[in-house]
N, C-alpha and C positions, 0 to 999 in steps of 0.2 A: 150936808151934815157938818155942823160946827165942831170945833175942837181939833184935836190932833191925835196922832198915833205916836206913841213913844215905845221904846224898848227897854225891858228890864231883864238883863242877863239872858237875852235870846228869847224872852217870853213877851208876846205882843200884848200891849195894854192899851185900852181905849179910854179917853177922857173927853169931856165936853159937856155942852148944855143938854144933849139928849143922852139919856142913859144907854150904855152899851147893851144892856139886857132888856130893853123895852119890848123887843120882839122875842118870840120864842126861838131859842137858838136851834139850829139844825144839829144833826148828829155830828159831834166833834170828837176828836181823840179823848179829851178830858177837859171838862169845864167846871171850874170852881170859883166862888166869889170870895174875895178877901173880907175879913171881918171889918165891916164899916157900920157906923150908926145908920139905922133906918133901913137896913137890908138884911133880910133873914136868909140864912143859908138854905139853899134848896128851892127858893122861890124863883119864878120866872120873871117877875117884875119888881123893880126897886121903887121905894117910896120917895127917895130923894134923888134929885138930878145930880149928875156927876159921879154916879156909882162906878165902881171899877169892875171890869170883867177880865179875869186872868185866864188865859188859855195855856195850860201846861201840856207840853208835848213830851211824850215818853219816847226815849230813843229806842229805835228798833234793835233788837238783840239778835245778832247772827250766831248761828251755831259755830263754835270754834272748830277749826280743822283738827282732826285727831293728831296728836303729837307723834312725830316720827322719830324713831331711834336712828342715830347716825350709823351708817354702814361702816364696818371695821372688820379686821381679821387678825388672828393671832397665830404666830408661827411657833411650833414646838419641835425641837430637834432632840433626837436621842436614839442611840444604838443604830446609827447609820440611816435613820429614816427622818423624813420631814413631814410634819403634820400641819396642815393649814385649816384653821377653824374660822369660818365666817360667822359674823355676829351682826345683829341689828336688822334694820329694814333696808332691803335692797329694792327700793322702788324709785320711780321718777321723782317724787316729791322729796324723798330723803337724799337722793343723789344731788338734786338741785340745791338743797339746803347746805350740804357739806362743802360744795364747790370744789371737790377733789376727785371727781369721777375719772379724769384722765390719769391722775397719779395712781389711783387704785387700779385702773386697768393696766398701767405700765408695770406696777409692782407684781400684780397677779400674773402678768404675761411672763415676767422673768422667772417666777416660781414654776410656771408651767413648763418652761424650757429647761428646767434643771434635769440633769441626767439621772438623778436618783428617784424620779417619779414620786412626787409628793402625794400624800394622802389628803384628800379634800373632804371636809365635813361641813354640811349645811344644816346641822342640827340646831345651831344657835341662830339661824336666820328666822326672824319672826314673820316677815312679809317678803314676798318675791313676786314682782310683776314682770311684764314683757321687757321693760327697759333695763331693769337690773339683770334679768336673764340674758339679754342681748350683750350687756357689758361683760358678763362672765363668759359667754359663748365666744366673744372675740378674744378675751384673754386666754382662752383654752384653744385658740386656733381653729375654731369651728368643729370641735369634737369633744365629747365628754371624756374626762380623765378615766384612766383604767381603774383607779381606786377612788371611788366617789361614794360618800354616804349622804343620801338625800331621800326625802320622802316621796311618796307616789305623786303627790300634787306637784312637787318641784320638778320631778322628772317629766311630767306631762308638759310643763312650761318649756323645757328644753326640747322636747319632741316637736312641739309646734314651731319653735324657732328653727329647728333643723328642717322641717318641712317647707317653711317659707324660704329659707336659704336655698334649698335645692330646686324648688319649683316656682314659687310666687315671684321671686325677684329677678328671674331670668328675663332679660329684655330680648325679644325676638327682633333682631336687627334686620332691616330690609334694605337691600342695595338699591337706592333710588336711581342710580345711574346705570343699572342693568338694562340693556335694550329690551329684554323681554318684559321687565317690570314697567318700563316706560310705555311700551306698546299696549300692554294690558290696561294701564291707567288711562291712556288716551282713548282706547276703545270704550271703556266704561263711561268716561266723561262724555264722549260723543253720544253714546246711547242715552245717557241721562238728559243731555241737552236736546236731543231729537225728541224724546218723549215729552219734555216740557213744552217744546215748540208745537207739537201736535195738539197737546192740551190747550194751548193758547189759541190755536186756529179754531178748534171746536168751540171754545168760549166766545171767540169773536163772531163766529157764525150765528150763535144764539143771540148775541147782543145786537147784531145787525137785523135779525128778524124782529126782535123786540122794538128796535128803533123804527123799522118800517111799519110795524103794526100801530104804534102810538108815537108818531113823529112829534106831536106837540109837547111830549114829555122828554124829548131827547136833549142831549147836552149841547145845545146850539151855541151857548156862550163859550164853552170850551173849544168847540170846533172853530169858531171864528177867531178866537184868541190864538190858537195854534196855527191857523192859516196866516195870520199876521206875523207871527214869530218866525215860522219856517219859510214863508214865502216872501213877504214884502221886505223883511229885514235882510234877506239873502240876495236881493237884486244887485247890490253893489259889488259883492265879491264875485258873483257869477258873471257879471258884465265885464269886470276887469280881466278875469282869467280867460273868458271866451275871446275877448278882443285880442289879448296877447297871443293866444294859441292860433288865432286866425292869421296874425302877422307872421308868426314863426312858420306855420305850414305854407303860407304863400311864398315866403322868401326861399324856403328849401325847394319848393316845386318849381319856382321860376328859373333857377339856375339850370335844372335838368331840361325843362321844356325849351329854353332858349337854345340849348345845344342842338336839339332835334328840330328846331323851327316850328314848334307846336305850342306857341305861347297862348293861343286862344283856349287850349284845353285846360287851362288853370281853372276855368269856371267849373268844368266837370269834376276835377279833382277836389276842389274846395267844397262845392255843393254836396257831392256824394259823401265825402268824409265827415263833414260837419253835421249835416242834417241827419244822416243815417246812423253814424257811430259816435263821433267825438262830442257832439252836443249833449245827447242823453247821458253818456258815460261821465263826462266832465261835471255836469250838473249833479249827477247822483253821487259822485265821489265828494264833491264839495258839501253837499247836504249831509252826507254820512258823517263827515268830519265835523261839520258845524252844528247841525240840528240833531243828528243822532246822538252825539256825545252829550248835548244839552238835555235831551230827553232822558237818557240813562242817568245822568247826574241828578236830575230833578226827582225821578222816582227813587233813586238810591238815597238821596237825602231824606225823602219821606220815610224810607225804611229805617234810617239811622235815628230820626226823630220820632219814630213809632206812630207816624201819621197813618200808615197803612193799617196798622193794628187798630187804630181808632176808627178808621173807616169800616173795617170788618165788624167791629163791635156795634157800630151804628147801623149796620145793615146796608152799607153802600158798596156796590159792586165795583171792584177794581177794573174789571174789563169794560164796563159800561161807562165809567167816568174817567178812566185814565188811558186805557188802550185804544178803544174805539174812536174817540175824538182825534187822537194823534194819527191813527191810520187813515181816517177820512181826510184829515187836513193835508197830509202828505200826498195822498192820492189825488187831491184837487190841485195842490200847489206845484207838484213836480212837473206835470205837462206844461204849465205856464212858464216855469223856470227853464225847461228845455227849449221852448220856443224863444224865450228871451236870450238864452245863451247862443242859440243858432244865429239870431239876428246880429248879436255883437261879434261873434266869430266871423261871420260873412262880412261885416263892416270892416274888421281888421284885415281880412283877406283882400277886400277891394282896395283898401289903402295901400297895402304892400304891392298889389298887382299894378296899381297906378304908378308907383314909384319905380318898380323894377322893370315892368314890361310895357308901360305906357298904355295900359288898358283902362278905358274910362269906366266910371260907375254906370253910365247909361248902357254901354255895351254889356257890362257884367250882369245887370239886372234883366236885360232883354234876353240874354242867352240862358239864364239860370233855369226858368221853367222847362225849357227844352232839354237841358242837360240832366236835370234831376226830376224824374217823374214824381207826381204828387203822392204816390204810394209810399215813398221813402219818408215823407213828412209825417204821414199817419203812423207809420211804423215807429218813427222816433218818438212821437207823442205817446203811443202805446207803451213803449219801453219806459217812458217817464212814469206812467201810472204804476206799472209793475215794480219799478225800482223804488218808488216812494212807499209802496206797501211793504216791500221787503225791508227797507231801512227802518220803518216805524216798528214793525214786528220785532226786528233784531234789537233795536234800542230798548223797547219795552221789556223784552225777554230778559236781557242782561240787567236792566234796572230792577226788576222784581227779584232777581237772584242775588242781589247784593246783600251781604251780611251787615249787621249793625256795627260797623267799625270803619274808620277812615281808610285803612289799607285796602279793604275790600272795595270801597267806593272807587279808589283810583284804579285798581286792577280791573274792576268791572267796566269802567268807562273806556279804558284802553282796549279791552277785549271786544267791547261793543263796536268801536270804530273799525278795528281791524277786520272783524267778522263781517260787518256790513259792507265794507269795500270789497272783500273777497266774494261775498254773495252777489254783489252787483256785477262783478267781472264774470263770474260763472253764469249768471243769468244772461248777460250780453252774449257770451259764447253760445248758449243754447238758442238765443234768438237768431244769431248768425247762421246756425245750422238749419234751423227750422224754416227760416224765411230767406234762404239763399237765392231763390228764384223770384222773389217778390221785388218789384220796382227796379229790376236790372234789365 
């Protein structure tokens, strides 16, 4: 469209080669045409190009606020008595307009403290709301004067204020450091966490049945990605820690065994301790701190960014797409990490035994199968599977319970790691009791 748009005192005006009113205008606030040659008022089309279209906008008229009278009072003294007559509007709007609410309350408070008991009259008060009544109530020290002239409606306002003062504003303070209160809160929190955990286990069972029934529709991509993240990327840290633990354990055992002349028994001590106990527990603790915290943080961020709500709206199951892939991935990766940690810990132990006791690696490897029955290896790998499932469930549980704020995200991640490590140690103790005669 050729031409330009100019402004005339806030009114839009169109000029150019194409008339502004060539098309039938839509419904506008008000449309009128200036008196120009060749253009009839009220027509939708102009006969000459360059006709003017003036759009007049009528300002919106707001209803003005009802005028408020300034609150005031008059003091009359005579024959040993004092009479206080309140006038005007004692409302929030009027008090805000006069900007003297504090001065009024202070002056009225002084009059209320007078020993001659002033007589108060509210006959001149035109309007009284809760804010004005609260100001008078505070000036009267929380009680109506003995001599008060007020209407029934005004008295009802003060009755409501008195009721709120006596009942509604009382804060029931709870001693949060009381041992009984702390114990009760911890019991309730544990019950809620236990109930949520049982619900998650039930949902996981249904998801596994669904996955077994239709495996081609399963979350294979998520499972493989989680195996890579929690398994392959954890090889470095587990190898380092396992190797160092093997060296430390071998050094401590060598000094005692040399004293009794039983240096060859270092193979039994290292093999049994690492393969049966230290390997699974070390790997589980490292994965709980590394991968468990990452899982909790991932799901927690999804809660903060409302991705979980979006998945629910789209009909995508949290358990099938978030929980089950991580549980399966950790159940597969943990036994492999346990075996890897065992190998590195035994390598560190062999190195320390070589340096301290002069035991060769050939002798160490030849004596290891006889010193440690193979049942201990299977027991350690089984522990790895159980520990992986427990870590994944704990991390997902705390991730789903995170609230949409950053403070809850940090607290939930910390609680997830601590709880996962505690559960791993408890589960290891249960394994030690149940399988005390296996492989020994």
